[in-house]
N, C-alpha and C positions, 0 to 999 in steps of 0.2 A: 695479479692473477685473480680472475673471477671465481667466486664460490658457487657451487651447484645449488640451485634453489632447494633441493631436498635437504641439503645440509643446513641451509638457513632456517627452513621451517622446523626441522628437528630441534635446532638450538632455541628458536622462539617457543616451541611447544614445551620444552623443559622448563622455561622461565615462567610459564603460566601457573599461578597458584592453584593448588587442588581445592576442590570443594569438599566439605565435610559430609557426613551422612545426612539423609533426610530426617527432618523432625516434623511431626504433625501437630497442629495447634487448632483450637477452636477459632472460628472466624464468622463474620456476619453472613447472613444468607444473601444479602444484596451485593452481588459480586462486582458489578460495575462501580458502585459507590465505595466498596472496600479497596478496589484497585486505585481509584482516584485518591482515597485517603493516603495510600502509600506514596503516590507521586507528590503529594503536598508536604510530605514529612521531611524532605530534603535529605533522603537517604544516600543519594549519589548525584554527582554533577550531571550525569547522563542517565536517562531511564526510558523504559519502553513498557507500555501495556499492550498486550496482543490477545485478542479474543479469538479462540479457535475451538470449535466443536463443544461449546458449552463450558469451557474452562477459560478463566481470565488469568493470563500469565503476567507477572510483574518482574522486570529485570532491571538491575541498576549497577552502576560502577563503570568508570571509564579508564581503568588502569591497563586493561588489555584490549587492544583494538587492531583491526585491519582496515586500511583505507586505500581505495583504488582510484587512481586518476588515469588519464589517457596514456601515461608513460610508465607508471610503476605502482607497485604495492608497497605500502609503508606499514610495518607491524610494530607494535609497542607492547612491552611487558616489563615489569619491575624496573621502570625507569630507563630501559634500553630501547634502542631503535634498530630495526632491520629494514633494508630496502632491496627489493627485487624488481628488475625491469619486467614488464608484462609481455614484451615481444608479440603484441597483437592478440594474445590469448589470456586476458585477465582472469577469467574464471578457472582456468587450469591452475593458476597460482593460488587462488582462493581454495580450490579443492585440495591442493597439496598441503596448505597450511592446516585445514580442518582434519585431513587424514593424519598428519603428524601429531596433532593434538589427541586424536583417538588412540594412536599407538603409545602414548605416554601412560595409558591405563585409564584415561578419561573417556571411556566408551559411551558414557551417557551425559556428556556435556552438551549444552545448547548455546548457540550464538543468535543474536538478534541484530537486525539492521535494516538498511534501506538501499535501494538502487535507484539512481536518478534515471529519467527517461533517456538522457543523452548517452548512457552506456550503450544504447542500441547502435549508435554511430560506430563505436569500436567493434561491436559484435557483428553487425550486418551491413553497415553503410560506409561512409567516409569518415575515418578517424579524425580528420582535420576539423570536422563539425562538432566534435565532442567537447571542445573548449578545454579550459584549464582547471575547472572546479572538480572537487571529488565526485566520482561517479558511483561509488559504492562504499558504504561504511558499516562495519560490524563491530559489536562488542562481545567479548566473552565475559559475562557478568560476574561481579563479585558476590551477588546474591540473586537468587531466583525463587519466586513464590508462585505456586500453582494454586489458584483459588477455586474451590468448589463449594457448593452450598454448605455452610456451617463448618468448613474445614479448609485449612491452609497448610500446604506442604512446603517446607522451607529448606533450601540448601544454600550454604554460604561458605566463604573461604575463611571465616573466623566466627567465634562465638558472639562477638559484639553485634554483628549483623543480626543473628538469630534472636538475640535478646531484644533488640530494637523492634523487630517485626512482631514478636510475641507481645511486647508492651503496647504497640499500636493497635493490634487486633483484639486484645483482651482486657485492656485497662478500663477503669471506670471513667465516665459513666458506661453503662453496658454498650458494647460495640454496635449492636443493631440500632440502638437509639441514637448513638453518635453519628453513624453513617446516614441515618434517616434525616437527622438535623442538618448535616452537611449538604445533603441533596436538596433540602428545602432552601438553604442559603443559596446554593447554585442556581436554582430555578428562579429565585427572587432577584438575582442580579439584573442590571439593565439589559433590555433587548432593543433591537433596532425598531424605532417607531415608523420607519419608512422602508420596510424590507423590499416591497415590490419595486420601489424606485432604484434600489441598489441592484436588484436582479436584472433590471432592464438596461443598466449602464453598458455602453459600448455596442448596442445592437446594430447600428448602421454599419460600422466597420466590419462586424462579423458577417452580416448579410453579403457584403461585398466580397469577403474572403470565400464564402460558400460559392458565390457565382464564379469566382476564378477557379475554384476546385472543380466545379461542374464542367467548366471549359477544358480543364486538363483532361478530364475523363473522356469528353467527346473528341479530344485530339489524340486519344490513345496513349497518353503518358502514364496513366494509372487506372486501376479499376475501382478503387475506393480510397477515400482519405477521411480520417477522423479529425476534423478541424475543431479547435477549441478556442475559447476566449477567457482571458483573465479578468477578474473583477476585483480591483483593489478596494480595501477598506479605507475610508477617508482618513487623512492624517489626524492624529489626536485620539482616534478610537483605539483603545487598548483592550483587545479581547482576552478573556479568561479561557485558556485552552481546556483546562480540566473541567470547568463548569459547562462549557460548550459540548464537550464529549459526553458528559453525564446526561445533560438535558437532551442532546441529540440522540443518544443511544436509546433513551426511553421511547422516542418517537419513530425510530428507524428499525428496519428488519434486514440488517446487512448479512452478507456471507461471512465477513470478518469485520472486526473493528479494531482501531488502534489509537493510542495516545502516546506521543513521544516527544522527547527533548534530546536530540541525538545528532552528533556530528554537525552542529551548526543549524539544524532544522528543528522547528516545532511543527507538530501536525496533530490534528484531531480528525479522524476519518471513519467513514462508514462504508467499507468496500462492498460493492455489489457482487463481486466475483473474484475467483482466484486465478492467478496466472498459471500456477502449477502446484500440484500436491504430490509429494513422493513419500512413501512409507518405507521403513527399513527392509521390507521384503522385496522392494523393487517395483511395486505397483505405482503407476504414475497416472495422473489425470489432469485435465484442464477443463475450464468451465466458461466457454464463450457466451456472452450475453450481447445480443445486437438486435435492435428493434425496440422502440420505446413508445409508450403512451403514458399519460398522466394517471395517477392513482390517488383518489381523494376520499372524502367522507361519505359520498353518495354511492351505495352499492349498485344501484341500477346503472348509473353512469359508468362506474368501473367495469361492469360486465359488458356494457355496450362498447367501451374502448378496448376491452380484451378481445371481443369478437372482431373488431376493426383491425386490431394489431395482427391477429392470426390470418387475416385475409388481404391485408394491404400488400400489393405486389412489390413495392419498394422495400418494405420492412422484411418481408419473407426472403426476397432476393439477397438483401444485405446479410441476413442471418445465415442463409445457406452457403454463401461465399465464405463466411467466417468459419463455419463448421468444416467445410471442405479443406480450407487451409490448415485448420487445427489437426485434421486427420493426417495431412501431408507432413506437418512438423512432427507429429507423434511417430509416424512411420519411420522418420529419419533416426530415431533414438530407441525404438522398441523392437522386440523380437518379432520376426516375420509372422504375420497372422494373428498377432495378439491385440491389435488396435481395434476397438469397437466403439460405436456410438451408444453409450448406455442410456442416454436420455436425449430426446430430440424435440426441440421446439415446444417445450412447455412454457408456461408463463409464470415468472417469479415476481413477487411483489417486493420492491426495494424502496421503502420510504414513500416519497411522493411520486414514484413512477412504477410502472410494471414493464418487464422486459421479456422478449423471447429468449429462452435459455436452453442450452444443450450441455451435455457432458461427454467428453471423449476420454477413453481410458486405455491403458495398455500395460505391458510388462517391459521394463528396461532391459536392453541388451546387457549381458554380463559385464562388458567392458565400459558401460556408460553409467556414470554416477549422477547424483542429484544436481550437481552444479552444471554438468553438461546438459541435463534436462532443462534446467532453468534457462541456460543460454539459448537452447533451441526454441523455447516458447516465449522468451522475452524479446521485446515488449509484447504485451497482449495484442492480438489481432484487433480486438475491439477498441483499442486506444491508438491504433497506428493506421492501418489500411492495407491495401493489396495492389501490386506485390510489395513486399515489405521495404526493400531498398528504395524503390521509386517513391513509395509513400513517405519515407523519411525525408527524401529530397523535397517533396511537395510541402510537407509540414514546415520545413526550414524556409521555404519561399513565402508561405501564406500566414504564418504565425509570427508575432512580434517577440523575438527573444527566445531564450531556452525555456523549456518546461520545468526543469528541475525535478522535483518529486512527482508532479502531476503526470499520470500515465506510467509512472515507474512502479516500484513494488516495495512493500514492507514485509519482512519475513522473519520466521523462526526456523532455524536449521539445527541439525544435530550431528554429532560425530558418529551416530548409529546409521547414517545414510538417509535420514529424514530431512525434508525441506517443505515448508508451507509458505507460499508467497501470495499475498493479497495485492490485488490491483489498486493503485492509489487513485481513486475517484471519490467524489462527494466528501471533500476534505477542506478543512481550514488550514492554511499554510502560514508559517511565520519564519522569516529569516532576517536577522538584524532587526531593524525597526520597521520593516515592511510586513504587512499582513494582507492576505488576499484569498480569494476563492477562484476556482476555475471549472469550466464545464465544456463539454464538446458534443458533437453529433456526427454520425457516420454519413458522409456525403457520397451519393451515388449519381449516376447519370440522370436519374429521374428526380433528383432532389430539388425542392423549392426552397430558396433561401429563407423565406419567412417561416416555413415549417421547421427547418433545422434550427433557426434561432429560437423558436418557441420550445423546441426540445431541450435546448440548453437552459432555458428558464425553468422548465419542469424539473430538471435535475438539480438546479441550484436551490429549489424549494425544499430539497431534502436536508439542507444545512442552514440556509439563511434564517429561517424563523427561530432557530435554536441557538443562534449566536448569543453569547452572554459576555458582558464587558466589565472590566475593572473600572474603566472610565469611558465616557462616550461624549464625543464632540462632533456635532453635525456640521458638515461643510457642503452646502448644496451645490457649489460649483464642481465638486469632485464626483457628482452623481449625474452629470449631464450625459447625453448620448443615447 
């Protein structure tokens, strides 16, 4: 006899250890470096750093998890395992688990995790294309730290965690001096001597894929596709994810940033936009960015490119399509009349590029929760295409292999109804012994393959110059193309 999912989630939620009260401690003013210090301390087998609205969150611990694949949700707590079939609606089961956790009295617990791009095939496309790998992974952390200038707020499921955090952030030498020294060490690690050569790898194959995408558009199969290319790091190169994050964050201006070792993935990323932001009151927004030009050290050239971006027919058309679809997706989950475009076609500087940016906001229908909002807006329009299902099919045809985290999301969610999801772009990826980068461009009927290829190069320059390595082995044959 099958057991109702609600019963399963109630049983799982009761097994989740409670967190103690918050304690506040002194902390360094350099928040990114302080967060990296915590990741290097070995506090948990899995950890996440998530930067949101000027706060750096650190979360660790892998005893309590939720993992979704194309067939089921697997939950773990206190050494026990629960399995619930998804029946084609995986986010309903995640929402049920989070709601059950909130009903145990944990009204202010947070979960951290990621969603792979292939989750989109289950939500909006052909589930057979989703593969067998995990599509979403969440932890309910054993310890969570909110870092603000000079202050760290700590919550943990035992005093031992709190003591360790306090010792790390306050022990001698003075914490500000220690994190400054750590940052100097990170910056001094080896960098790529031939960054531009790595960025250019695979250009011929990508230009061919763009040409095929343009042909699809002219044939009426799709309206837009965001085609991407992977750039593997040569075998033998061992990147330092924490150092790359710290050095790259110094040079980037992301909407969100993250550093994680979670669910089999490592990632250090500087997200240019959010997929969805939901607050406990039910306000929801999304931030489509589409349309790109380089952004560099020359102010006059940056201004020239900004004006060009605002008047380029292809870029403006691409952005307008993204905003229109964002409005349609928001209207499907929001109260009638509440959806508005709060910001339209401004220019946002994001590291080595500048983008056309808009923000669409609304109020969720009473029966719609944050996970339904995430499902409606995931994957981001600006990483997929239009219409969504047809674009997913086109990406399967024109890209080699699954994307994994690229184009997916990293998020922080709460039992209070909040959810903040960053789009995974401008990211260093690691899985097993493989490490790589990836970048894409929006392909329209007016697209020129050479220009779209150059756009991917511009985006890769937000990460490649800041890669830092534990060891570095050049292999010129792996940089051809």
